[in-house]
PDB file with one MODEL, atoms N, CA, C and O in Angstrom:
MODEL        1
ATOM      1  N   UNK A   1     -22.495  55.647  13.897  1.00  0.00           N
ATOM      2  CA  UNK A   1     -23.786  56.002  13.528  1.00  0.00           C
ATOM      3  C   UNK A   1     -24.796  55.698  15.151  1.00  0.00           C
ATOM      4  O   UNK A   1     -24.464  55.089  16.168  1.00  0.00           O
ATOM      5  N   UNK A   2     -25.941  56.335  14.841  1.00  0.00           N
ATOM      6  CA  UNK A   2     -26.808  56.922  16.271  1.00  0.00           C
ATOM      7  C   UNK A   2     -27.836  56.258  15.833  1.00  0.00           C
ATOM      8  O   UNK A   2     -28.302  56.640  14.759  1.00  0.00           O
ATOM      9  N   UNK A   3     -28.329  55.365  16.357  1.00  0.00           N
ATOM     10  CA  UNK A   3     -29.663  54.964  16.342  1.00  0.00           C
ATOM     11  C   UNK A   3     -31.033  55.786  16.720  1.00  0.00           C
ATOM     12  O   UNK A   3     -31.146  55.943  17.936  1.00  0.00           O
ATOM     13  N   UNK A   4     -31.832  56.205  16.133  1.00  0.00           N
ATOM     14  CA  UNK A   4     -33.310  56.875  16.697  1.00  0.00           C
ATOM     15  C   UNK A   4     -34.010  56.115  16.505  1.00  0.00           C
ATOM     16  O   UNK A   4     -33.903  55.087  15.837  1.00  0.00           O
ATOM     17  N   UNK A   5     -35.240  56.726  17.355  1.00  0.00           N
ATOM     18  CA  UNK A   5     -36.844  56.278  17.338  1.00  0.00           C
ATOM     19  C   UNK A   5     -37.179  56.073  15.883  1.00  0.00           C
ATOM     20  O   UNK A   5     -37.063  56.867  14.949  1.00  0.00           O
ATOM     21  N   UNK A   6     -37.654  54.739  15.900  1.00  0.00           N
ATOM     22  CA  UNK A   6     -38.482  54.754  14.451  1.00  0.00           C
ATOM     23  C   UNK A   6     -37.878  53.834  13.599  1.00  0.00           C
ATOM     24  O   UNK A   6     -38.317  53.544  12.486  1.00  0.00           O
ATOM     25  N   UNK A   7     -36.395  53.152  14.356  1.00  0.00           N
ATOM     26  CA  UNK A   7     -35.242  52.624  13.054  1.00  0.00           C
ATOM     27  C   UNK A   7     -34.310  53.402  12.219  1.00  0.00           C
ATOM     28  O   UNK A   7     -33.536  52.958  11.371  1.00  0.00           O
ATOM     29  N   UNK A   8     -34.487  54.585  12.565  1.00  0.00           N
ATOM     30  CA  UNK A   8     -33.821  55.767  11.206  1.00  0.00           C
ATOM     31  C   UNK A   8     -32.279  55.874  12.450  1.00  0.00           C
ATOM     32  O   UNK A   8     -32.135  55.884  13.672  1.00  0.00           O
ATOM     33  N   UNK A   9     -31.417  55.933  11.274  1.00  0.00           N
ATOM     34  CA  UNK A   9     -30.017  56.483  11.795  1.00  0.00           C
ATOM     35  C   UNK A   9     -29.436  57.601  11.309  1.00  0.00           C
ATOM     36  O   UNK A   9     -29.907  58.139  10.307  1.00  0.00           O
ATOM     37  N   UNK A  10     -28.593  57.986  11.800  1.00  0.00           N
ATOM     38  CA  UNK A  10     -27.827  59.199  11.659  1.00  0.00           C
ATOM     39  C   UNK A  10     -26.507  58.924  11.805  1.00  0.00           C
ATOM     40  O   UNK A  10     -26.022  58.749  12.923  1.00  0.00           O
ATOM     41  N   UNK A  11     -25.610  58.839  10.401  1.00  0.00           N
ATOM     42  CA  UNK A  11     -24.302  58.806  10.037  1.00  0.00           C
ATOM     43  C   UNK A  11     -23.490  59.858  10.746  1.00  0.00           C
ATOM     44  O   UNK A  11     -23.973  60.947  10.435  1.00  0.00           O
ATOM     45  N   UNK A  12     -22.381  60.027  11.633  1.00  0.00           N
ATOM     46  CA  UNK A  12     -21.638  61.066  11.795  1.00  0.00           C
ATOM     47  C   UNK A  12     -20.777  61.289  10.227  1.00  0.00           C
ATOM     48  O   UNK A  12     -20.935  60.473   9.319  1.00  0.00           O
ATOM     49  N   UNK A  13     -20.019  62.302  10.107  1.00  0.00           N
ATOM     50  CA  UNK A  13     -19.001  62.964   8.948  1.00  0.00           C
ATOM     51  C   UNK A  13     -18.375  61.641   7.991  1.00  0.00           C
ATOM     52  O   UNK A  13     -18.525  61.247   6.834  1.00  0.00           O
ATOM     53  N   UNK A  14     -17.569  61.204   9.233  1.00  0.00           N
ATOM     54  CA  UNK A  14     -16.476  60.177   8.750  1.00  0.00           C
ATOM     55  C   UNK A  14     -17.070  59.303   8.415  1.00  0.00           C
ATOM     56  O   UNK A  14     -16.663  58.680   7.434  1.00  0.00           O
ATOM     57  N   UNK A  15     -18.053  58.966   8.960  1.00  0.00           N
ATOM     58  CA  UNK A  15     -18.880  57.384   8.007  1.00  0.00           C
ATOM     59  C   UNK A  15     -19.439  57.644   6.676  1.00  0.00           C
ATOM     60  O   UNK A  15     -19.339  56.870   5.724  1.00  0.00           O
ATOM     61  N   UNK A  16     -19.960  58.637   6.666  1.00  0.00           N
ATOM     62  CA  UNK A  16     -20.337  59.340   5.380  1.00  0.00           C
ATOM     63  C   UNK A  16     -19.610  59.458   4.084  1.00  0.00           C
ATOM     64  O   UNK A  16     -19.841  59.189   2.905  1.00  0.00           O
ATOM     65  N   UNK A  17     -18.477  60.053   4.899  1.00  0.00           N
ATOM     66  CA  UNK A  17     -17.181  59.830   3.549  1.00  0.00           C
ATOM     67  C   UNK A  17     -16.799  58.670   3.338  1.00  0.00           C
ATOM     68  O   UNK A  17     -16.377  58.453   2.202  1.00  0.00           O
ATOM     69  N   UNK A  18     -16.807  57.524   4.329  1.00  0.00           N
ATOM     70  CA  UNK A  18     -16.971  56.590   3.962  1.00  0.00           C
ATOM     71  C   UNK A  18     -17.320  55.873   2.623  1.00  0.00           C
ATOM     72  O   UNK A  18     -16.760  55.463   1.607  1.00  0.00           O
ATOM     73  N   UNK A  19     -18.948  55.973   3.363  1.00  0.00           N
ATOM     74  CA  UNK A  19     -19.937  55.498   2.576  1.00  0.00           C
ATOM     75  C   UNK A  19     -20.009  56.431   1.069  1.00  0.00           C
ATOM     76  O   UNK A  19     -20.614  56.004   0.086  1.00  0.00           O
ATOM     77  N   UNK A  20     -19.437  57.481   1.084  1.00  0.00           N
ATOM     78  CA  UNK A  20     -19.664  58.338  -0.423  1.00  0.00           C
ATOM     79  C   UNK A  20     -18.392  57.803  -1.426  1.00  0.00           C
ATOM     80  O   UNK A  20     -18.473  57.649  -2.645  1.00  0.00           O
ATOM     81  N   UNK A  21     -16.941  57.513  -0.389  1.00  0.00           N
ATOM     82  CA  UNK A  21     -15.964  56.977  -1.017  1.00  0.00           C
ATOM     83  C   UNK A  21     -16.454  55.395  -1.793  1.00  0.00           C
ATOM     84  O   UNK A  21     -16.373  54.995  -2.954  1.00  0.00           O
ATOM     85  N   UNK A  22     -16.909  54.858  -0.697  1.00  0.00           N
ATOM     86  CA  UNK A  22     -17.130  53.057  -1.291  1.00  0.00           C
ATOM     87  C   UNK A  22     -18.122  53.319  -2.521  1.00  0.00           C
ATOM     88  O   UNK A  22     -17.948  52.560  -3.475  1.00  0.00           O
ATOM     89  N   UNK A  23     -19.104  54.246  -2.641  1.00  0.00           N
ATOM     90  CA  UNK A  23     -20.012  54.473  -3.707  1.00  0.00           C
ATOM     91  C   UNK A  23     -19.325  54.637  -4.905  1.00  0.00           C
ATOM     92  O   UNK A  23     -19.209  53.792  -5.793  1.00  0.00           O
ATOM     93  N   UNK A  24     -18.905  55.688  -4.887  1.00  0.00           N
ATOM     94  CA  UNK A  24     -18.115  56.613  -5.964  1.00  0.00           C
ATOM     95  C   UNK A  24     -17.324  55.251  -6.537  1.00  0.00           C
ATOM     96  O   UNK A  24     -17.378  54.826  -7.691  1.00  0.00           O
ATOM     97  N   UNK A  25     -16.527  54.649  -5.343  1.00  0.00           N
ATOM     98  CA  UNK A  25     -15.598  53.547  -6.336  1.00  0.00           C
ATOM     99  C   UNK A  25     -16.308  52.418  -6.539  1.00  0.00           C
ATOM    100  O   UNK A  25     -15.645  51.596  -7.171  1.00  0.00           O
ATOM    101  N   UNK A  26     -17.468  52.021  -6.237  1.00  0.00           N
ATOM    102  CA  UNK A  26     -18.224  51.136  -7.412  1.00  0.00           C
ATOM    103  C   UNK A  26     -18.888  51.328  -8.759  1.00  0.00           C
ATOM    104  O   UNK A  26     -19.069  50.578  -9.718  1.00  0.00           O
ATOM    105  N   UNK A  27     -19.258  52.878  -8.444  1.00  0.00           N
ATOM    106  CA  UNK A  27     -20.253  53.185  -9.260  1.00  0.00           C
ATOM    107  C   UNK A  27     -18.728  53.049 -10.943  1.00  0.00           C
ATOM    108  O   UNK A  27     -18.885  52.565 -12.064  1.00  0.00           O
ATOM    109  N   UNK A  28     -17.487  53.704 -10.327  1.00  0.00           N
ATOM    110  CA  UNK A  28     -16.404  53.876 -11.368  1.00  0.00           C
ATOM    111  C   UNK A  28     -16.162  52.659 -11.588  1.00  0.00           C
ATOM    112  O   UNK A  28     -15.617  52.584 -12.690  1.00  0.00           O
ATOM    113  N   UNK A  29     -16.295  51.516 -11.057  1.00  0.00           N
ATOM    114  CA  UNK A  29     -16.688  49.918 -11.532  1.00  0.00           C
ATOM    115  C   UNK A  29     -17.545  49.718 -12.504  1.00  0.00           C
ATOM    116  O   UNK A  29     -17.176  48.947 -13.390  1.00  0.00           O
ATOM    117  N   UNK A  30     -18.212  50.023 -12.560  1.00  0.00           N
ATOM    118  CA  UNK A  30     -19.628  49.805 -13.154  1.00  0.00           C
ATOM    119  C   UNK A  30     -19.126  49.986 -14.723  1.00  0.00           C
ATOM    120  O   UNK A  30     -18.297  50.866 -14.957  1.00  0.00           O
ATOM    121  N   UNK A  31     -19.616  49.173 -15.776  1.00  0.00           N
ATOM    122  CA  UNK A  31     -19.701  49.561 -16.956  1.00  0.00           C
ATOM    123  C   UNK A  31     -20.265  50.709 -17.575  1.00  0.00           C
ATOM    124  O   UNK A  31     -21.457  50.741 -17.269  1.00  0.00           O
ATOM    125  N   UNK A  32     -19.893  51.872 -18.463  1.00  0.00           N
ATOM    126  CA  UNK A  32     -20.434  52.677 -18.727  1.00  0.00           C
ATOM    127  C   UNK A  32     -21.885  52.629 -19.271  1.00  0.00           C
ATOM    128  O   UNK A  32     -22.631  53.601 -19.387  1.00  0.00           O
ATOM    129  N   UNK A  33     -22.083  51.716 -19.494  1.00  0.00           N
ATOM    130  CA  UNK A  33     -23.986  51.933 -19.959  1.00  0.00           C
ATOM    131  C   UNK A  33     -24.790  51.753 -18.717  1.00  0.00           C
ATOM    132  O   UNK A  33     -26.009  51.918 -18.773  1.00  0.00           O
ATOM    133  N   UNK A  34     -23.961  51.292 -17.137  1.00  0.00           N
ATOM    134  CA  UNK A  34     -24.918  51.037 -16.230  1.00  0.00           C
ATOM    135  C   UNK A  34     -24.633  52.238 -15.140  1.00  0.00           C
ATOM    136  O   UNK A  34     -25.290  52.305 -14.102  1.00  0.00           O
ATOM    137  N   UNK A  35     -23.697  53.088 -15.436  1.00  0.00           N
ATOM    138  CA  UNK A  35     -23.161  54.083 -14.300  1.00  0.00           C
ATOM    139  C   UNK A  35     -24.247  54.888 -13.660  1.00  0.00           C
ATOM    140  O   UNK A  35     -24.469  55.151 -12.479  1.00  0.00           O
ATOM    141  N   UNK A  36     -25.043  55.299 -15.099  1.00  0.00           N
ATOM    142  CA  UNK A  36     -26.281  56.171 -14.952  1.00  0.00           C
ATOM    143  C   UNK A  36     -27.608  55.850 -14.667  1.00  0.00           C
ATOM    144  O   UNK A  36     -28.480  56.719 -14.683  1.00  0.00           O
ATOM    145  N   UNK A  37     -27.879  54.499 -14.367  1.00  0.00           N
ATOM    146  CA  UNK A  37     -28.782  53.186 -14.162  1.00  0.00           C
ATOM    147  C   UNK A  37     -29.730  53.713 -12.652  1.00  0.00           C
ATOM    148  O   UNK A  37     -29.923  52.778 -11.875  1.00  0.00           O
ATOM    149  N   UNK A  38     -30.013  54.387 -12.432  1.00  0.00           N
ATOM    150  CA  UNK A  38     -30.547  54.492 -10.984  1.00  0.00           C
ATOM    151  C   UNK A  38     -30.951  53.026 -10.409  1.00  0.00           C
ATOM    152  O   UNK A  38     -30.710  52.894  -9.209  1.00  0.00           O
ATOM    153  N   UNK A  39     -31.398  52.152 -10.917  1.00  0.00           N
ATOM    154  CA  UNK A  39     -31.614  50.862 -10.171  1.00  0.00           C
ATOM    155  C   UNK A  39     -30.321  50.156  -9.794  1.00  0.00           C
ATOM    156  O   UNK A  39     -30.206  49.499  -8.759  1.00  0.00           O
ATOM    157  N   UNK A  40     -29.410  50.316 -10.636  1.00  0.00           N
ATOM    158  CA  UNK A  40     -27.931  49.644 -10.028  1.00  0.00           C
ATOM    159  C   UNK A  40     -27.562  50.856  -8.859  1.00  0.00           C
ATOM    160  O   UNK A  40     -27.393  50.541  -7.681  1.00  0.00           O
ATOM    161  N   UNK A  41     -27.475  52.049  -9.255  1.00  0.00           N
ATOM    162  CA  UNK A  41     -26.936  52.595  -8.041  1.00  0.00           C
ATOM    163  C   UNK A  41     -27.631  52.774  -6.843  1.00  0.00           C
ATOM    164  O   UNK A  41     -27.000  53.036  -5.819  1.00  0.00           O
ATOM    165  N   UNK A  42     -28.664  52.683  -6.837  1.00  0.00           N
ATOM    166  CA  UNK A  42     -29.542  52.164  -5.808  1.00  0.00           C
ATOM    167  C   UNK A  42     -29.667  51.339  -5.153  1.00  0.00           C
ATOM    168  O   UNK A  42     -30.388  51.319  -4.155  1.00  0.00           O
ATOM    169  N   UNK A  43     -28.757  50.169  -5.712  1.00  0.00           N
ATOM    170  CA  UNK A  43     -28.738  48.686  -5.216  1.00  0.00           C
ATOM    171  C   UNK A  43     -27.334  48.870  -4.486  1.00  0.00           C
ATOM    172  O   UNK A  43     -26.967  48.473  -3.380  1.00  0.00           O
ATOM    173  N   UNK A  44     -26.688  49.585  -5.442  1.00  0.00           N
ATOM    174  CA  UNK A  44     -25.166  49.392  -4.371  1.00  0.00           C
ATOM    175  C   UNK A  44     -25.188  50.269  -3.421  1.00  0.00           C
ATOM    176  O   UNK A  44     -24.496  49.871  -2.484  1.00  0.00           O
ATOM    177  N   UNK A  45     -25.850  51.682  -3.148  1.00  0.00           N
ATOM    178  CA  UNK A  45     -26.021  52.095  -2.288  1.00  0.00           C
ATOM    179  C   UNK A  45     -26.721  51.426  -0.944  1.00  0.00           C
ATOM    180  O   UNK A  45     -26.267  51.420   0.200  1.00  0.00           O
ATOM    181  N   UNK A  46     -27.717  50.975  -1.332  1.00  0.00           N
ATOM    182  CA  UNK A  46     -28.489  50.095  -0.553  1.00  0.00           C
ATOM    183  C   UNK A  46     -27.298  48.957   0.633  1.00  0.00           C
ATOM    184  O   UNK A  46     -27.110  48.703   1.823  1.00  0.00           O
ATOM    185  N   UNK A  47     -26.858  48.657  -0.553  1.00  0.00           N
ATOM    186  CA  UNK A  47     -25.651  47.418   0.014  1.00  0.00           C
ATOM    187  C   UNK A  47     -24.789  47.806   1.074  1.00  0.00           C
ATOM    188  O   UNK A  47     -24.604  47.352   2.203  1.00  0.00           O
ATOM    189  N   UNK A  48     -24.160  49.044   0.244  1.00  0.00           N
ATOM    190  CA  UNK A  48     -23.325  49.833   1.259  1.00  0.00           C
ATOM    191  C   UNK A  48     -23.957  50.146   2.459  1.00  0.00           C
ATOM    192  O   UNK A  48     -23.359  50.007   3.526  1.00  0.00           O
ATOM    193  N   UNK A  49     -24.789  50.442   2.416  1.00  0.00           N
ATOM    194  CA  UNK A  49     -25.553  51.100   3.911  1.00  0.00           C
ATOM    195  C   UNK A  49     -25.690  49.716   5.103  1.00  0.00           C
ATOM    196  O   UNK A  49     -25.448  49.773   6.309  1.00  0.00           O
ATOM    197  N   UNK A  50     -26.134  48.567   4.337  1.00  0.00           N
ATOM    198  CA  UNK A  50     -26.425  47.422   5.215  1.00  0.00           C
ATOM    199  C   UNK A  50     -24.666  46.842   5.633  1.00  0.00           C
ATOM    200  O   UNK A  50     -24.571  46.152   6.648  1.00  0.00           O
ATOM    201  N   UNK A  51     -24.077  46.981   5.271  1.00  0.00           N
ATOM    202  CA  UNK A  51     -22.773  46.622   5.352  1.00  0.00           C
ATOM    203  C   UNK A  51     -21.879  47.486   6.458  1.00  0.00           C
ATOM    204  O   UNK A  51     -21.194  46.768   7.186  1.00  0.00           O
ATOM    205  N   UNK A  52     -21.791  48.781   6.673  1.00  0.00           N
ATOM    206  CA  UNK A  52     -21.918  49.908   7.041  1.00  0.00           C
ATOM    207  C   UNK A  52     -22.283  49.643   8.314  1.00  0.00           C
ATOM    208  O   UNK A  52     -21.483  49.431   9.226  1.00  0.00           O
ATOM    209  N   UNK A  53     -23.911  49.647   8.450  1.00  0.00           N
ATOM    210  CA  UNK A  53     -24.845  49.209   9.758  1.00  0.00           C
ATOM    211  C   UNK A  53     -24.276  47.471  10.343  1.00  0.00           C
ATOM    212  O   UNK A  53     -24.371  47.145  11.526  1.00  0.00           O
ATOM    213  N   UNK A  54     -23.836  46.751   9.507  1.00  0.00           N
ATOM    214  CA  UNK A  54     -22.852  45.228  10.188  1.00  0.00           C
ATOM    215  C   UNK A  54     -21.715  45.982  10.721  1.00  0.00           C
ATOM    216  O   UNK A  54     -21.601  45.560  11.872  1.00  0.00           O
ATOM    217  N   UNK A  55     -20.912  46.768  10.539  1.00  0.00           N
ATOM    218  CA  UNK A  55     -19.949  47.145  11.070  1.00  0.00           C
ATOM    219  C   UNK A  55     -18.591  47.366  10.171  1.00  0.00           C
ATOM    220  O   UNK A  55     -17.464  47.725  10.512  1.00  0.00           O
ATOM    221  N   UNK A  56     -19.064  47.058   9.056  1.00  0.00           N
ATOM    222  CA  UNK A  56     -17.225  47.230   8.261  1.00  0.00           C
ATOM    223  C   UNK A  56     -17.503  49.048   7.779  1.00  0.00           C
ATOM    224  O   UNK A  56     -18.491  49.761   7.600  1.00  0.00           O
ATOM    225  N   UNK A  57     -16.070  49.212   7.719  1.00  0.00           N
ATOM    226  CA  UNK A  57     -15.920  50.545   7.618  1.00  0.00           C
ATOM    227  C   UNK A  57     -14.329  50.710   6.858  1.00  0.00           C
ATOM    228  O   UNK A  57     -13.488  51.597   7.009  1.00  0.00           O
ATOM    229  N   UNK A  58     -14.303  49.228   5.818  1.00  0.00           N
ATOM    230  CA  UNK A  58     -13.198  50.059   4.944  1.00  0.00           C
ATOM    231  C   UNK A  58     -14.065  50.601   3.153  1.00  0.00           C
ATOM    232  O   UNK A  58     -15.071  50.100   2.651  1.00  0.00           O
ATOM    233  N   UNK A  59     -13.625  51.179   2.874  1.00  0.00           N
ATOM    234  CA  UNK A  59     -14.379  51.685   1.227  1.00  0.00           C
ATOM    235  C   UNK A  59     -13.960  51.123   0.260  1.00  0.00           C
ATOM    236  O   UNK A  59     -14.362  51.353  -0.880  1.00  0.00           O
ATOM    237  N   UNK A  60     -13.050  50.264   0.569  1.00  0.00           N
ATOM    238  CA  UNK A  60     -12.400  49.770  -0.549  1.00  0.00           C
ATOM    239  C   UNK A  60     -13.335  48.168  -0.767  1.00  0.00           C
ATOM    240  O   UNK A  60     -13.838  47.731  -1.802  1.00  0.00           O
ATOM    241  N   UNK A  61     -13.314  47.471   0.827  1.00  0.00           N
ATOM    242  CA  UNK A  61     -14.301  46.499   1.084  1.00  0.00           C
ATOM    243  C   UNK A  61     -15.605  46.373   0.712  1.00  0.00           C
ATOM    244  O   UNK A  61     -16.276  45.432   0.289  1.00  0.00           O
ATOM    245  N   UNK A  62     -15.878  47.805   1.019  1.00  0.00           N
ATOM    246  CA  UNK A  62     -17.325  48.037   0.837  1.00  0.00           C
ATOM    247  C   UNK A  62     -17.836  48.026  -0.862  1.00  0.00           C
ATOM    248  O   UNK A  62     -18.874  47.586  -1.355  1.00  0.00           O
ATOM    249  N   UNK A  63     -16.755  48.639  -1.447  1.00  0.00           N
ATOM    250  CA  UNK A  63     -16.879  48.838  -2.696  1.00  0.00           C
ATOM    251  C   UNK A  63     -17.365  47.655  -3.467  1.00  0.00           C
ATOM    252  O   UNK A  63     -18.357  47.520  -4.184  1.00  0.00           O
ATOM    253  N   UNK A  64     -15.926  46.423  -2.964  1.00  0.00           N
ATOM    254  CA  UNK A  64     -15.901  45.108  -3.808  1.00  0.00           C
ATOM    255  C   UNK A  64     -16.998  44.352  -3.537  1.00  0.00           C
ATOM    256  O   UNK A  64     -17.440  43.630  -4.431  1.00  0.00           O
ATOM    257  N   UNK A  65     -17.675  44.392  -2.151  1.00  0.00           N
ATOM    258  CA  UNK A  65     -18.656  43.905  -1.620  1.00  0.00           C
ATOM    259  C   UNK A  65     -20.469  44.227  -2.406  1.00  0.00           C
ATOM    260  O   UNK A  65     -21.458  43.496  -2.462  1.00  0.00           O
ATOM    261  N   UNK A  66     -20.232  45.561  -2.870  1.00  0.00           N
ATOM    262  CA  UNK A  66     -21.376  46.121  -3.412  1.00  0.00           C
ATOM    263  C   UNK A  66     -21.284  45.552  -4.955  1.00  0.00           C
ATOM    264  O   UNK A  66     -22.198  45.008  -5.574  1.00  0.00           O
ATOM    265  N   UNK A  67     -19.999  45.805  -5.399  1.00  0.00           N
ATOM    266  CA  UNK A  67     -20.301  45.157  -6.969  1.00  0.00           C
ATOM    267  C   UNK A  67     -20.562  43.554  -7.198  1.00  0.00           C
ATOM    268  O   UNK A  67     -21.099  42.998  -8.157  1.00  0.00           O
ATOM    269  N   UNK A  68     -20.020  43.012  -6.033  1.00  0.00           N
ATOM    270  CA  UNK A  68     -20.207  41.564  -5.835  1.00  0.00           C
ATOM    271  C   UNK A  68     -21.679  41.116  -5.621  1.00  0.00           C
ATOM    272  O   UNK A  68     -22.143  40.095  -6.127  1.00  0.00           O
ATOM    273  N   UNK A  69     -22.357  41.953  -4.843  1.00  0.00           N
ATOM    274  CA  UNK A  69     -23.785  41.945  -4.727  1.00  0.00           C
ATOM    275  C   UNK A  69     -24.460  42.031  -5.826  1.00  0.00           C
ATOM    276  O   UNK A  69     -25.470  41.349  -6.006  1.00  0.00           O
ATOM    277  N   UNK A  70     -23.995  42.882  -6.712  1.00  0.00           N
ATOM    278  CA  UNK A  70     -24.878  42.893  -8.334  1.00  0.00           C
ATOM    279  C   UNK A  70     -24.717  41.730  -9.000  1.00  0.00           C
ATOM    280  O   UNK A  70     -25.421  41.698 -10.009  1.00  0.00           O
ATOM    281  N   UNK A  71     -23.789  40.358  -8.756  1.00  0.00           N
ATOM    282  CA  UNK A  71     -23.493  39.910  -9.389  1.00  0.00           C
ATOM    283  C   UNK A  71     -24.443  38.525  -8.991  1.00  0.00           C
ATOM    284  O   UNK A  71     -24.281  37.504  -9.659  1.00  0.00           O
ATOM    285  N   UNK A  72     -25.516  38.553  -7.779  1.00  0.00           N
ATOM    286  CA  UNK A  72     -25.899  37.311  -6.957  1.00  0.00           C
ATOM    287  C   UNK A  72     -27.332  37.533  -7.342  1.00  0.00           C
ATOM    288  O   UNK A  72     -28.206  36.767  -6.936  1.00  0.00           O
TER     289      UNK A  72
ENDMDL
END
């Protein structure tokens, strides 16, 4: 991740692949009626982004953490 002016970040391709993998895993875990819910998907994505920004890089841990964050 490279920080830019104004608080925006750019992620390298490897990190993007990790985030995509984690997001897909987390979405696959959701019950069918929630998989297309934009609010749920957004919450998962934001959680994954925050965790990556904090240094997490394991897609399984990111996905698990994102799912658990929905329960809070």
